[in-house]
C-alpha positions as CSV (number, residue, x, y, z in Angstrom):
1,X,-7.0,-32.9,7.5
2,X,-4.1,-32.2,5.2
3,X,-6.7,-31.8,2.5
4,X,-8.5,-29.3,4.3
5,X,-5.3,-27.3,5.2
6,X,-4.2,-27.2,1.5
7,X,-7.7,-25.9,0.5
8,X,-7.6,-23.1,3.2
9,X,-4.0,-22.3,2.4
10,X,-5.1,-21.9,-1.4
11,X,-8.2,-19.7,-0.5
12,X,-7.1,-17.7,2.4
13,X,-3.1,-17.9,2.7
14,X,-3.1,-14.5,4.4
15,X,-5.5,-15.5,7.2
16,X,-3.6,-18.9,7.6
17,X,-0.2,-17.0,8.1
18,X,-1.7,-14.6,10.6
19,X,-3.2,-17.5,12.7
20,X,-0.1,-19.5,12.7
21,X,1.9,-16.5,13.9
22,X,-0.4,-15.6,16.8
23,X,1.4,-18.0,19.3
24,X,4.8,-16.5,18.4
25,X,3.2,-12.9,18.8
26,X,1.7,-13.8,22.2
27,X,5.2,-14.9,23.4
28,X,7.0,-11.7,21.8
29,X,4.5,-9.4,23.4
30,X,5.6,-10.6,27.0
31,X,9.3,-9.8,26.1
32,X,10.9,-6.6,27.0
33,X,12.0,-4.8,23.8
34,X,12.4,-1.4,22.2
35,X,8.6,-0.9,21.9
36,X,8.6,-0.5,25.7
37,X,10.7,2.6,25.1
38,X,8.1,4.1,22.8
39,X,5.2,3.3,25.2
40,X,7.2,4.9,28.1
41,X,8.0,7.8,26.0
42,X,4.4,8.4,25.2
43,X,3.5,8.3,29.0
44,X,6.3,10.6,29.8
45,X,5.0,13.1,27.1
46,X,1.6,12.8,28.3
47,X,2.7,13.7,31.8
48,X,4.4,16.8,30.4
49,X,8.0,15.4,30.2
50,X,10.4,15.8,27.4
51,X,10.8,12.2,26.0
52,X,13.9,13.2,23.9
53,X,16.0,14.1,27.2
54,X,15.0,11.0,29.2
55,X,16.8,7.8,28.9
56,X,15.0,4.5,28.6
57,X,16.3,0.8,29.5
58,X,19.2,2.8,31.3
59,X,20.8,4.4,28.2
60,X,18.3,4.4,25.1
61,X,16.8,7.7,23.8
62,X,13.6,8.0,22.1
63,X,14.2,9.5,18.5
64,X,10.9,9.3,16.6
65,X,8.2,12.2,16.3
66,X,5.7,13.4,18.6
67,X,2.6,12.5,16.2
68,X,3.6,8.7,16.7
69,X,3.5,9.4,20.6
70,X,0.2,11.0,20.4
71,X,-1.2,7.9,18.7
72,X,0.5,5.7,21.4
73,X,-0.8,7.7,24.2
74,X,-4.4,6.9,23.3
75,X,-3.7,3.4,24.6
76,X,-1.3,4.3,27.5
77,X,-3.6,3.0,30.2
78,X,-3.5,-0.5,28.8
79,X,-0.8,-3.0,30.0
80,X,2.3,-2.9,27.9
81,X,1.9,-6.6,26.8
82,X,-1.7,-5.7,25.3
83,X,-0.2,-2.6,23.4
84,X,2.7,-4.7,22.1
85,X,0.5,-7.5,21.0
86,X,-1.7,-5.1,18.9
87,X,1.5,-3.5,17.5
88,X,2.9,-7.1,16.5
89,X,-0.3,-8.0,14.8
90,X,-0.1,-4.8,12.7
91,X,3.5,-5.9,11.9
92,X,2.3,-9.3,10.5
93,X,-0.4,-7.6,8.4
94,X,2.1,-5.2,6.9
95,X,4.6,-7.9,6.4
96,X,2.0,-9.9,4.4
97,X,1.2,-6.9,2.3
98,X,5.0,-6.1,1.5
99,X,5.4,-9.8,0.5
100,X,2.4,-9.4,-2.0
101,X,3.7,-6.1,-3.3
102,X,7.0,-7.4,-3.9
103,X,6.1,-10.7,-5.5
104,X,3.6,-8.8,-7.7
105,X,6.4,-6.6,-9.0
106,X,9.1,-9.0,-9.6
107,X,6.9,-11.8,-11.0
108,X,4.5,-9.6,-13.0
109,X,5.7,-11.3,-16.3
110,X,6.5,-14.8,-14.8
111,X,3.9,-15.7,-12.2
112,X,2.7,-18.8,-14.1
113,X,6.4,-20.2,-13.8
114,X,6.4,-23.6,-11.8
115,X,9.4,-22.3,-9.8
116,X,7.9,-18.7,-9.1
117,X,5.7,-20.0,-6.2
118,X,9.2,-20.9,-4.4
119,X,10.4,-17.2,-4.7
120,X,8.2,-16.2,-1.6
121,X,9.7,-19.0,0.5
122,X,13.2,-18.0,-0.6
123,X,12.6,-14.4,0.5
124,X,11.6,-15.6,3.9
125,X,14.8,-17.7,4.2
126,X,16.9,-14.9,3.2
127,X,15.2,-12.3,5.6
128,X,14.6,-14.9,8.4
129,X,16.8,-13.3,10.8
130,X,15.8,-9.7,9.8
131,X,12.2,-10.6,10.1
132,X,12.8,-12.1,13.5
133,X,14.7,-9.2,14.8
134,X,12.0,-6.6,13.8
135,X,9.4,-8.8,15.5
136,X,11.3,-9.6,18.6
137,X,12.5,-6.0,19.2
138,X,9.1,-4.5,18.2
139,X,10.9,-2.2,15.7
140,X,9.6,0.2,13.1
141,X,11.4,-1.1,9.8
142,X,8.4,-3.2,8.6
143,X,6.2,0.0,8.8
144,X,8.7,2.1,7.0
145,X,9.2,-0.4,4.2
146,X,5.5,-0.6,3.7
147,X,5.0,3.2,3.7
148,X,7.7,3.5,1.2
149,X,6.8,0.9,-1.1
150,X,2.9,1.5,-1.0
151,X,3.6,5.4,-1.3
152,X,5.8,4.7,-4.3
153,X,3.3,2.3,-5.9
154,X,0.3,4.8,-5.4
155,X,2.4,7.8,-6.9
156,X,3.5,5.9,-9.9
157,X,-0.3,5.1,-10.4
158,X,-1.2,8.7,-10.3
159,X,-2.5,8.6,-6.8
160,X,-0.3,11.5,-5.6
161,X,-1.9,12.7,-2.6
162,X,-2.4,9.4,-0.9
163,X,0.9,8.1,-1.8
164,X,2.6,11.4,-0.8
165,X,0.7,11.1,2.7
166,X,2.1,7.6,3.2
167,X,5.8,8.6,2.3
168,X,5.5,11.7,4.5
169,X,4.3,9.7,7.5
170,X,7.4,7.6,7.1
171,X,9.7,10.5,6.7
172,X,8.3,12.3,9.9
173,X,8.3,9.2,11.9
174,X,12.0,8.2,11.1
175,X,13.5,10.5,8.5
176,X,14.6,7.5,6.5
177,X,12.3,7.6,3.5
178,X,13.3,11.1,2.7
179,X,15.6,9.7,0.0
180,X,12.5,9.1,-2.1
181,X,12.0,12.9,-2.5
182,X,15.0,13.7,-4.9
183,X,14.0,10.5,-6.7
184,X,10.5,11.7,-7.3
185,X,12.0,15.0,-8.7
186,X,14.3,13.3,-10.9
187,X,11.4,11.1,-12.3
188,X,9.4,14.3,-13.1
189,X,6.9,13.5,-10.2
190,X,6.6,17.2,-9.1
191,X,3.2,16.8,-7.7
192,X,3.9,13.9,-5.8
193,X,6.9,15.5,-4.2
194,X,4.7,18.5,-3.4
195,X,2.2,16.5,-1.7
196,X,4.7,14.7,0.3
197,X,6.4,17.9,1.4
198,X,3.0,19.4,2.3
199,X,2.1,16.3,4.4
200,X,5.5,16.5,6.2
201,X,4.7,19.9,7.2
202,X,1.2,18.9,8.1
203,X,2.4,16.1,10.3
204,X,5.2,18.0,12.0
205,X,2.9,21.1,12.8
206,X,-0.1,18.9,13.8
207,X,0.9,18.8,17.5
208,X,0.6,22.7,17.7
209,X,-3.0,22.2,17.6
210,X,-3.2,20.4,20.9
211,X,0.0,21.2,22.8
212,X,1.6,24.3,24.2
213,X,3.4,26.0,21.2
214,X,6.5,26.9,23.3
215,X,6.8,23.4,24.8
216,X,6.3,21.7,21.3
217,X,9.1,24.0,19.9
218,X,11.4,22.9,22.7
219,X,10.6,19.2,21.8
220,X,11.5,19.7,18.1
221,X,14.8,21.3,19.2
222,X,15.5,18.3,21.4
223,X,14.8,15.9,18.7
224,X,16.9,17.7,16.2
225,X,20.0,17.8,18.9
226,X,19.6,14.0,18.8
227,X,19.4,13.6,15.0
228,X,21.9,16.3,14.0
229,X,24.3,14.5,11.6
230,X,27.1,16.7,12.7
231,X,27.2,15.1,16.1
232,X,30.4,13.4,16.9
233,X,28.6,9.9,17.7
234,X,27.2,10.1,14.2
235,X,30.6,10.6,12.6
236,X,32.4,7.6,14.1
237,X,29.0,5.7,14.7
238,X,30.4,3.0,16.8
239,X,28.8,3.9,20.3
240,X,27.2,0.4,20.1
241,X,28.7,-2.6,18.7
242,X,25.6,-3.6,16.9
243,X,25.6,-0.6,14.5
244,X,26.0,-1.3,10.9
245,X,26.3,1.1,8.0
246,X,29.1,2.8,5.9
247,X,29.8,5.3,8.6
248,X,30.4,2.4,11.0
249,X,32.4,0.5,8.5
250,X,34.6,3.3,7.6
251,X,35.2,4.2,11.3
252,X,36.2,0.7,12.2
253,X,38.6,0.3,9.2
254,X,40.4,3.7,9.4
255,X,40.2,4.7,13.1
256,X,41.9,2.3,15.8
257,X,40.2,3.6,19.0
258,X,36.5,3.8,18.3
259,X,34.3,4.6,21.4
260,X,32.7,1.1,21.4
261,X,32.6,0.2,25.1
262,X,32.2,-3.6,24.0
263,X,35.0,-3.6,21.6
264,X,36.9,-7.0,21.3
265,X,40.7,-7.1,21.7
266,X,41.0,-7.9,17.9
267,X,42.3,-5.5,15.3
268,X,39.9,-4.6,12.6
269,X,41.4,-1.4,11.3
270,X,43.6,-1.2,8.2
271,X,44.8,2.4,8.8
272,X,44.6,4.5,11.8
273,X,43.4,8.1,10.7
274,X,42.2,11.2,12.8
275,X,38.5,11.8,13.3
276,X,38.3,14.6,10.6
277,X,40.0,12.3,8.1
278,X,37.4,9.5,8.9
279,X,34.6,12.1,8.5
280,X,35.8,12.9,5.0
281,X,36.3,9.2,4.1
282,X,32.8,8.4,5.2
283,X,31.2,11.3,3.4
284,X,33.1,10.4,0.1
285,X,32.1,6.8,0.3
286,X,28.5,7.5,0.9
287,X,28.4,10.1,-1.8
288,X,29.7,7.2,-4.1
289,X,26.9,5.0,-3.1
290,X,24.4,7.8,-3.7
291,X,25.9,8.5,-7.1
292,X,25.6,4.7,-8.2
293,X,21.9,5.4,-8.1
294,X,22.4,7.7,-11.2
295,X,23.7,4.6,-13.2
296,X,20.6,2.7,-12.1
297,X,18.2,5.5,-13.3
298,X,19.4,5.2,-16.9
299,X,17.8,8.5,-18.2
300,X,18.1,12.2,-18.1
301,X,16.7,14.2,-15.3
302,X,13.0,15.0,-15.2
303,X,12.1,12.2,-17.3
304,X,9.6,9.5,-16.7
305,X,11.8,6.6,-17.4
306,X,10.7,3.0,-18.4
307,X,7.8,1.7,-16.4
308,X,9.3,-2.1,-16.2
309,X,12.3,-0.4,-14.5
310,X,10.5,1.3,-11.8
311,X,10.5,-1.4,-9.2
312,X,14.1,-2.2,-9.5
313,X,14.9,1.6,-9.0
314,X,12.6,1.4,-5.8
315,X,14.5,-1.5,-4.6
316,X,18.0,0.0,-5.2
317,X,17.1,3.2,-3.4
318,X,15.6,1.4,-0.3
319,X,18.9,-0.8,-0.2
320,X,21.0,2.4,0.1
321,X,19.1,3.5,3.3
322,X,20.7,1.4,5.9
323,X,24.1,2.0,4.2
324,X,24.1,5.7,3.9
325,X,22.4,6.8,7.1
326,X,24.3,6.7,10.4
327,X,23.0,5.1,13.6
328,X,21.5,1.9,11.8
329,X,21.0,-1.3,13.6
330,X,20.9,-4.7,12.1
331,X,17.0,-4.7,11.8
332,X,17.3,-1.8,9.3
333,X,18.7,-4.1,6.7
334,X,15.1,-5.4,6.3
335,X,14.7,-2.4,3.9
336,X,16.9,-4.4,1.5
337,X,14.2,-7.1,1.2
338,X,12.9,-5.7,-2.3
339,X,16.3,-5.6,-3.7
340,X,16.9,-9.3,-2.6
341,X,13.8,-10.2,-4.3
342,X,15.1,-8.6,-7.6
343,X,18.4,-10.6,-7.2
344,X,16.7,-13.8,-6.6
345,X,13.7,-13.5,-9.0
346,X,15.8,-14.6,-12.4
347,X,16.4,-18.1,-10.6
348,X,12.6,-18.5,-10.1
349,X,11.2,-17.1,-13.4
350,X,13.3,-19.3,-15.7
351,X,15.7,-16.5,-16.7
352,X,18.8,-17.9,-14.9
353,X,20.0,-21.4,-13.8
354,X,21.4,-22.0,-10.2
355,X,25.0,-23.1,-11.0
356,X,27.4,-23.8,-8.3
357,X,30.3,-22.9,-10.5
358,X,28.9,-19.4,-10.9
359,X,30.6,-16.6,-9.0
360,X,27.1,-14.9,-8.6
361,X,25.6,-17.9,-6.9
362,X,28.5,-17.9,-4.5
363,X,28.0,-14.2,-3.9
364,X,24.4,-15.0,-3.0
365,X,25.4,-17.6,-0.5
366,X,27.8,-15.0,0.9
367,X,24.9,-12.5,1.3
368,X,22.7,-15.2,2.9
369,X,25.4,-16.0,5.5
370,X,26.2,-12.5,6.3
371,X,22.5,-11.5,6.8
372,X,21.6,-14.7,8.8
373,X,24.9,-15.9,10.6
374,X,23.4,-14.3,13.9
375,X,20.5,-16.5,13.7
376,X,22.3,-19.6,12.7
377,X,25.3,-19.4,14.8
378,X,24.6,-16.7,17.4
379,X,27.1,-18.0,19.9
380,X,29.7,-15.8,18.1
381,X,27.5,-12.7,17.5
382,X,30.2,-10.5,19.2
383,X,32.7,-11.3,16.6
384,X,30.1,-10.9,13.5
385,X,29.2,-7.3,15.0
386,X,32.9,-6.5,15.7
387,X,33.8,-6.9,12.0
388,X,30.6,-5.6,10.5
389,X,29.8,-8.8,8.7
390,X,26.2,-7.6,8.0
391,X,27.5,-4.4,6.3
392,X,29.7,-6.4,3.9
393,X,26.7,-8.5,3.0
394,X,24.5,-5.4,2.3
395,X,27.3,-3.9,0.0
396,X,27.6,-7.2,-1.9
397,X,23.9,-7.4,-2.4
398,X,23.9,-3.7,-3.7
399,X,26.6,-4.5,-6.1
400,X,24.9,-7.6,-7.4
401,X,21.6,-5.5,-7.9
402,X,23.6,-2.7,-9.7
403,X,25.2,-5.3,-12.0
404,X,21.8,-6.9,-12.7
405,X,20.5,-3.5,-13.7
406,X,23.5,-2.4,-16.0
407,X,22.3,-1.6,-19.4
408,X,23.7,-4.4,-21.4
409,X,22.2,-6.7,-23.9
410,X,19.7,-8.9,-22.2
411,X,20.8,-12.2,-23.8
412,X,24.4,-11.4,-23.0
413,X,23.4,-10.7,-19.3
414,X,21.6,-13.8,-19.0
415,X,24.4,-15.8,-20.2
416,X,26.5,-14.5,-17.5
417,X,24.1,-14.6,-14.5
């Protein structure tokens, strides 16, 4: 039996992973989660209601686009459990594809190393809580990460139209992959940027073909009213205790009376500033993070760059997303998975040695704890959210990847890993 299992694993690992996950997916499909919001929003839209002005699960809004609701509406007469099971199965397929892409890029020159086979397992361990949350809550982050990575991979293989369509779909659904557009222009990928913008316009205007023009215009206005970054709730970004990003971290550090209704009676601010000052500190801190990407690019504008650096650039760019955008939940930090793969890869490709007297190793342990402590010791989850532990872990991961990509002599860098 064990021999058959090993043979099947080596020949069809993706199929085996999918089959092993099915019992979990069947259980999760019966759990009420955020995907129920999407399904109900699709039904409201089909019945002529404005989903952006409705509240779901008592106080949550629907933020995504109408094209996504259109696709969901095709299955609206099915039970919620069936729709969610189908979505979860898609999630697992996309997750497997993401893993294959990431491992293919970080191990392109060392796949034959005896240790490399363990990198996939290490990535699962480092991301176990984020994977679990995305599956459990029926979230969109896995789809967004797949669209971003696959779109970039296609574009840098000269398949601009297909790659641009995937990126545009991600931008229209949830805005976040829009950070890729200026990167494409910086890397002299004007055709890809043009295709992406063209498909964004196409996906945004597509509902005009089958919906009343005035009604759809009102829906777009309602969606913008929710997403407008100048909204006060996006400036402090603390209306929910589970929010994590630079905007949230700055608010809890520099404002004593954040509007979190579940705040714990424990001080977490280091200085009490007015909201306008918090706004400026938040803006400056996010601009610093964005500017750090110029250090990563290591070339003049409108230049191709070095092909061997492309994946690290994509990974760093995706790591920025949950930090620089407001209103980010813990599951959004799954966008950091490619960056974590880049950080861990040297230890599985015979470039670096795991030494417990190394500061870098202890920082990796800190990142693992910050990203998974909810999963390991969830009984005190309120404290982890209160002090934004996950955000600190994301910042440390970003710094480690930045240090790893610093243009220094390779041998000198390896000695200090």
